[in-house]
C-alpha positions in Angstrom: 13.0 14.8 0.1 14.5 11.1 -0.1 12.5 8.5 -1.6 11.6 7.1 2.2 9.8 10.6 2.7 8.1 10.5 -0.5 6.9 6.8 0.4 5.5 8.1 3.8 3.9 11.1 1.6 2.1 8.3 -0.6 0.7 6.1 2.2 -0.6 9.0 4.2 -0.8 6.5 7.1 1.7 5.8 10.0 3.9 2.7 9.5 7.0 1.4 11.2 10.4 2.4 9.6 11.1 -1.0 9.2 8.0 -1.6 7.2 8.9 1.2 4.9 13.1 -0.2 4.8 11.6 -3.4 3.8 9.4 -2.3 1.1 11.6 -0.1 -0.4 14.9 -2.9 -0.7 12.0 -5.5 -2.1 11.4 -3.0 -4.6 15.0 -2.0 -5.3 14.4 1.5 -4.1 17.6 3.2 -2.0 15.8 4.7 0.8 18.0 7.3 1.5 18.4 8.7 -2.4 17.1 12.0 -3.3 13.5 11.6 -4.7 12.8 13.0 -8.3 9.5 12.9 -10.3 11.0 9.7 -12.5 10.9 7.6 -9.0 7.2 8.5 -8.6 5.7 5.4 -10.3 8.7 3.0 -8.2 7.3 4.6 -5.1 3.7 4.6 -5.9 3.9 0.7 -6.5 5.9 0.2 -3.7 2.7 1.8 -1.7 0.5 -0.6 -2.5 1.7 -3.8 -0.4 2.2 -1.7 2.4 -1.4 -0.5 2.2 -2.8 -4.1 1.6 -0.7 -5.0 4.7 -2.6 -2.4 6.6 -6.2 -4.2 5.7 -5.1 -7.4 7.5 -3.8 -5.3 10.7 -6.3 -5.6 13.8 -7.9 -2.8 15.4 -6.1 -2.8 18.9 -6.6 -0.8 22.3 -4.7 -0.6 25.0 -5.3 1.6 28.3 -6.2 4.8 26.8 -4.9 4.4 23.4 -6.3 3.0 20.2 -5.1 2.1 16.9 -7.4 1.6 13.9 -7.6 1.8 10.2 -10.2 3.4 8.0 -9.9 -0.1 6.0 -12.7 1.7 3.2 -10.0 4.7 2.8 -7.3 2.2 2.7 -9.0 0.2 0.0 -9.6 3.4 -2.0 -6.1 4.3 -1.6 -4.9 1.0 -3.4 -7.8 1.1 -6.1 -6.4 5.0 -6.6 -2.8 3.8 -6.9 -3.4 0.4 -9.1 -5.7 2.4 -11.5 -3.5 4.9 -12.1 -0.8 2.4 -13.4 -3.1 -0.2 -14.7 -2.5 -2.9 -12.0 -5.6 -4.9 -12.3 -4.3 -7.9 -9.9 -4.8 -4.9 -7.2 -8.0 -3.8 -8.0 -10.0 -7.1 -7.4 -7.8 -9.1 -4.9 -10.8 -11.4 -4.3 -11.4 -13.7 -7.1 -15.1 -14.5 -8.3 -16.4 -18.0 -8.9 -19.1 -18.7 -11.0 -20.4 -21.7 -12.3 -22.3 -22.6 -15.3 -24.5 -25.3 -16.2 -24.8 -27.2 -19.2 -27.7 -29.6 -19.6 
């Protein structure tokens, strides 16, 4: 199995080859190299931005063909990967604003 094939198996959704290649290159991973267990963390971390980009994709329909994503499932996948490596930046991407009144 190559690193690219490992990334596909982690994503569990279909994305274009260009998206896969860019994500691997951005992460410093050679797509055609043989995947080993030592590569698991880097491949998992490489998958997170791809999954996040899917959350902003609109559902599309044309003719009898449609593409849509289960956004809750994608968010759960991101959370699972982020929790696995203590990547708290990916766990709550929306900042919480609170105010405190001082009398």
